[in-house]
PAZAPA-4460 file (N, C-alpha, C; in steps of 0.05 Angstrom, whole numbers, plus 32768, in hexadecimal, padded with zeros to 4 digits):
% residues 137
    n_x    n_y    n_z   ca_x   ca_y   ca_z    c_x    c_y    c_z   seq   type   mol
   7FE6   84D4   8442   7FFE   84CF   8450   7FF9   84B4   8440     1      M     A
   801C   84A6   844C   801E   8483   8438   8017   8476   8450     2      A     A
   8016   8462   8444   8014   8450   845F   8030   843E   845F     3      H     A
   8034   8437   8479   8050   8430   847E   8057   8404   8470     4      S     A
   806B   8406   845E   8067   83EA   8457   8061   83DC   8465     5      P     A
   8060   83BB   8468   8059   83AD   847C   8073   83A0   847A     6      A     A
   807B   838F   849E   8096   838B   84A3   8093   8370   848D     7      I     A
   80B1   836C   847F   80B3   8352   846C   80C1   8341   8484     8      D     A
   80C5   8327   8476   80D0   8310   848A   80EE   831A   8494     9      R     A
   80FD   8327   848E   8116   8330   849D   8118   8339   84B1    10      R     A
   8105   834C   84A7   8106   835B   84C3   80F9   834E   84DF    11      T     A
   80E6   8346   84D2   80D9   8333   84E8   80E4   831D   84FA    12      R     A
   8101   8310   84DE   810C   8302   84F0   8122   830E   8505    13      R     A
   8127   832C   84FD   8134   8339   8505   8135   833A   8527    14      F     A
   8119   8348   852D   810D   834B   853C   8109   8331   854F    15      V     A
   8103   8323   8540   8103   82FE   8550   8113   82FC   8561    16      G     A
   812E   82FA   8550   8145   82F7   8558   8151   8306   8566    17      W     A
   8147   8325   8567   815B   8334   8581   8146   8334   8596    18      G     A
   812C   832B   85A1   8118   832B   85B3   8122   831A   85C2    19      T     A
   8124   82FE   85B5   8135   82E8   85B8   8150   82E9   85C9    20      G     A
   8165   82F6   85B4   8180   8306   85D2   8176   8315   85E1    21      A     A
   8169   8325   85DF   816D   8331   85F8   815B   8323   8612    22      V     A
   8141   8310   8602   8135   82FC   8617   814B   82F2   8621    23      L     A
   815E   82D7   8616   8167   82CE   8623   8186   82E0   862A    24      G     A
   8192   82FB   8628   81A3   82FF   8640   8195   8310   8656    25      G     A
   8179   830F   8656   8167   8314   866F   816D   82FC   8683    26      A     A
   8167   82EA   867E   8166   82CD   867B   8180   82C7   868D    27      L     A
   8194   82CA   867E   81AE   82BF   868D   81BA   82D3   869A    28      L     A
   81B0   82ED   869B   81B7   82F8   86B1   81AD   82FC   86D0    29      Y     A
   8192   82F6   86CD   8181   82E3   86E8   8191   82CE   86F2    30      I     A
   8196   82BE   86DD   81A0   82AA   86E5   81B6   82A5   86F1    31      G     A
   81C3   82B4   86ED   81E0   82B6   86F4   81E6   82C7   8706    32      L     A
   81D0   82D8   870B   81D6   82EC   8728   81BA   82E8   8738    33      N     A
   81BA   82DF   875B   81A7   82DE   8761   818E   82FA   876B    34      D     A
   8176   82FA   8767   816A   830C   876C   8164   830F   878B    35      P     A
   8170   82F2   8791   815D   82F0   87B1   8179   8303   87C6    36      H     A
   818A   8305   87BB   81A5   8312   87CC   819F   8333   87C0    37      R     A
   81AE   833C   87D3   81A9   835E   87D8   81CD   8364   87BD    38      P     A
   81BF   837B   87B3   81D2   8385   87AA   81CA   837F   8789    39      G     A
   81BD   836B   8782   81B4   8364   8767   81A4   8375   8750    40      F     A
   81B6   837E   8736   81B2   8393   872E   819F   8396   8720    41      L     A
   817E   83A2   872A   816C   83A1   8719   8156   83B9   871A    42      F     A
   814E   83C5   8709   813D   83DD   870C   8126   83D1   872E    43      P     A
   8119   83E1   873D   8103   83E2   8750   80F3   83E5   8740    44      P     A
   80DB   83CA   8744   80C1   83D4   873F   80B6   83EC   8744    45      C     A
   80B2   83F7   872E   80A4   8411   8736   8085   8413   874A    46      P     A
   8074   8404   8742   805C   8401   874F   8066   83FB   876A    47      F     A
   8075   83EA   8775   8079   83E2   878F   808F   840C   8796    48      H     A
   809D   8411   8791   80A4   8427   8798   8097   8440   8797    49      E     A
   807D   843E   878C   8063   844E   878C   8055   8448   87A7    50      L     A
   804F   8431   87A5   8036   842D   87B5   803B   8424   87DB    51      T     A
   8057   8418   87D0   8069   8402   87EB   8059   83E1   87F2    52      G     A
   8046   83DE   87D2   803D   83C5   87D4   8046   83B7   87BD    53      W     A
   804E   8396   87C0   804F   8384   87AD   803D   8385   8794    54      L     A
   8049   8387   8781   8033   8389   8764   8032   8360   8764    55      C     A
   8025   8360   874D   8024   8344   8740   803C   8337   8733    56      P     A
   804C   8342   8730   806D   8345   8724   8080   8342   8736    57      G     A
   8078   834A   874D   8095   8350   875C   808B   832E   8771    58      C     A
   80AE   832C   876B   80B7   830B   8767   80C3   8300   8755    59      G     A
   80BC   830A   8749   80B9   82FD   872B   80D4   82F4   8722    60      G     A
   80E5   8305   8729   80FB   8300   8723   810F   82EF   872F    61      L     A
   8104   82EE   8750   8110   82D7   875D   8103   82BD   874B    62      R     A
   80E6   82C0   8749   80DD   82A9   873F   80F2   8297   8720    63      M     A
   80F9   82B6   8715   8102   82A3   86FD   8120   829D   86FD    64      T     A
   812A   82AA   8717   8142   8294   871E   813A   8284   8730    65      H     A
   8131   827E   873B   8122   8264   8749   8119   824A   872F    66      D     A
   8110   8258   8713   810A   824B   8705   8124   8238   86F7    67      L     A
   8131   824E   86F3   814A   8243   86E6   8163   823C   86F7    68      L     A
   815C   8235   8708   8170   821D   871C   8159   820C   8721    69      H     A
   8143   820E   8718   8134   81ED   871E   8128   81EE   8737    70      G     A
   8121   8202   8748   8115   8203   8762   80F8   8212   875B    71      D     A
   80E3   81FA   8756   80C9   81FD   8751   80C1   820C   8766    72      L     A
   80C5   81FC   8783   80B6   8209   879C   80C1   8223   87A3    73      A     A
   80D5   8229   879E   80E4   8241   87A4   80D8   8256   8792    74      A     A
   80D6   8256   8780   80C7   825D   8768   80AB   8269   876F    75      A     A
   809B   824D   8773   8078   825A   8787   807B   8268   8797    76      F     A
   8091   826A   87AB   808D   827A   87BA   808E   8299   87B7    77      V     A
   80A5   829B   87A6   80A7   82B8   879B   808D   82BE   8789    78      D     A
   8089   82B1   8779   8073   82C0   876F   8064   82AA   875F    79      N     A
   8047   829E   876E   8037   828A   8764   802A   8297   8751    80      A     A
   801F   82AF   8751   800F   82B8   8741   800E   82B6   8722    81      F     A
   8037   82C4   8720   8036   82BB   86FE   8040   82A0   8701    82      V     A
   8055   8296   8715   8050   8271   8703   803F   826A   86FA    83      L     A
   802A   8268   870B   8010   8261   870A   8003   826A   86E7    84      I     A
   8004   8282   86F3   7FED   8296   86DE   7FF7   829C   86BF    85      G     A
   8011   8299   86B9   8017   8297   86A1   801E   827E   8693    86      L     A
   801B   8267   869E   8015   824B   8687   7FFB   824C   868F    87      P     A
   7FE8   8261   8693   7FCA   825B   8692   7FC0   826F   867C    88      L     A
   7FD6   828A   867D   7FCB   8295   8664   7FDB   8288   8645    89      L     A
   7FED   8282   8648   7FF3   8273   8634   7FE7   825F   8629    90      L     A
   7FD6   8251   863B   7FCA   8236   8635   7FB2   824A   862A    91      A     A
   7FA6   825C   8633   7F93   8267   8623   7F96   826F   860C    92      W     A
   7FA3   827E   8602   7FB2   828A   85E9   7FBF   8274   85D6    93      V     A
   7FC4   8254   85DD   7FCA   8249   85CF   7FB1   8239   85C0    94      L     A
   7F9D   8234   85DC   7F83   8224   85D2   7F78   8238   85C4    95      I     A
   7F76   824E   85C1   7F62   826C   85B5   7F6D   8260   859E    96      R     A
   7F8C   8264   8598   7F90   826C   8579   7F8B   824E   8564    97      R     A
   7F8B   823E   857C   7F84   8222   8573   7F6D   8216   8565    98      R     A
   7F58   8227   857A   7F3D   8229   8571   7F3A   8243   8561    99      Q     A
   7F4B   824A   8558   7F49   8261   8540   7F34   8281   8549   100      S     A
   7F35   8277   8566   7F27   8295   856F   7F35   82AB   8577   101      K     A
   7F2C   82BF   8579   7F3E   82D5   8584   7F43   82CB   859F   102      P     A
   7F5B   82D0   85AA   7F6E   82D5   85C5   7F69   82EB   85CD   103      V     A
   7F6C   82FD   85C4   7F5D   8322   85D8   7F44   8322   85D8   104      A     A
   7F36   831F   85F7   7F15   831C   85FA   7F13   832A   860F   105      T     A
   7EFC   8331   860A   7EF3   833C   862E   7EF2   8334   863B   106      V     A
   7EE9   8317   8642   7EF4   8303   8651   7F11   8304   8660   107      A     A
   7F28   8300   8656   7F42   82FB   8658   7F47   8312   866D   108      L     A
   7F3C   832B   8652   7F47   834E   8667   7F3A   834A   867B   109      Y     A
   7F1C   8348   8682   7F10   834A   86A1   7F25   8330   86B1   110      V     A
   7F20   831E   86A5   7F34   8302   86BF   7F4B   830C   86CC   111      V     A
   7F56   831B   86B2   7F72   831F   86BC   7F74   8335   86C9   112      T     A
   7F60   8352   86C8   7F5F   8364   86DC   7F57   835A   86FA   113      V     A
   7F43   8348   86F3   7F3D   8342   870E   7F4F   832F   872A   114      I     A
   7F5A   8321   8712   7F73   830B   8721   7F85   831F   8728   115      T     A
   7F96   8332   8718   7FA9   8344   8721   7FA6   8352   8735   116      V     A
   7F8E   8362   872E   7F85   8370   874E   7F7C   8367   8764   117      V     A
   7F76   8343   876A   7F6F   8336   877C   7F8A   8332   8783   118      A     A
   7F9C   832C   8781   7FB3   831E   877D   7FCE   8332   878E   119      W     A
   7FC1   834C   8781   7FC9   8361   878D   7FC5   8360   879E   120      T     A
   7FB4   835E   87AB   7F9D   836C   87C2   7FA8   8354   87DE   121      L     A
   7FA8   833B   87CE   7FAD   8321   87E4   7FC3   8322   87E9   122      V     A
   7FD8   8327   87E3   7FF1   8324   87DE   8005   833A   87EC   123      R     A
   7FEA   834F   87F8   7FF9   8365   8807   7FED   8364   8822   124      N     A
   7FDA   834A   8829   7FCC   834D   8844   7FE9   8344   8858   125      L     A
   7FDE   834F   886F   7FEA   834D   8888   7FF1   8330   8887   126      P     A
   800B   8324   8886   8012   8303   8897   800C   82FA   887D   127      G     A
   800E   8304   8868   8011   82F8   8845   8028   82ED   8843   128      F     A
   803F   82D2   8841   8032   82BE   8834   801D   82A7   8854   129      P     A
   8011   82A6   8845   7FFD   8292   885D   800C   827F   8864   130      L     A
   8010   8269   8849   801C   8250   8849   8032   8247   8853   131      V     A
   8047   8258   8840   805F   8251   884C   8068   8254   886B   132      P     A
   8054   8269   8880   805C   8265   8892   8050   824F   88A5   133      T     A
   803D   8246   8899   8029   822A   88A2   803D   8218   88A1   134      V     A
   804D   8213   8887   805C   81FE   887D   8072   8200   8897   135      L     A
   807C   8218   8895   8099   8223   88A4   8095   820D   88C4   136      A     A
   8076   8218   88D0   8079   8217   88F2   806F   8200   88F8   137      G     A
***
């Protein structure tokens, strides 16, 4: 069996532009349509549909909408985990690449799994979130 040919530069460029166009279109849709309002057309979260629990990504669309509109406080309330976690993960990747070290390490996987499970449990506790109710009180 012959090996598949290496992906050439033109194909990589095409995939990059295609991915950017899809991402840009998704951000445009989320920015123009408010996921806070009923009737927002987007598939429901499968984890939430199956378990009734909020997953670590639940609130991500609302957070993205808020960020696109410059409302950092509302984005934090919608999904603090992703708002803080994604920049930290990006920093990890950039630092590891700059040091010419492998990015995907056992430590990265362990920390990611532990934080995702912990956040899932915490955000589904009765009375969560505590901070906004205290501030509103």
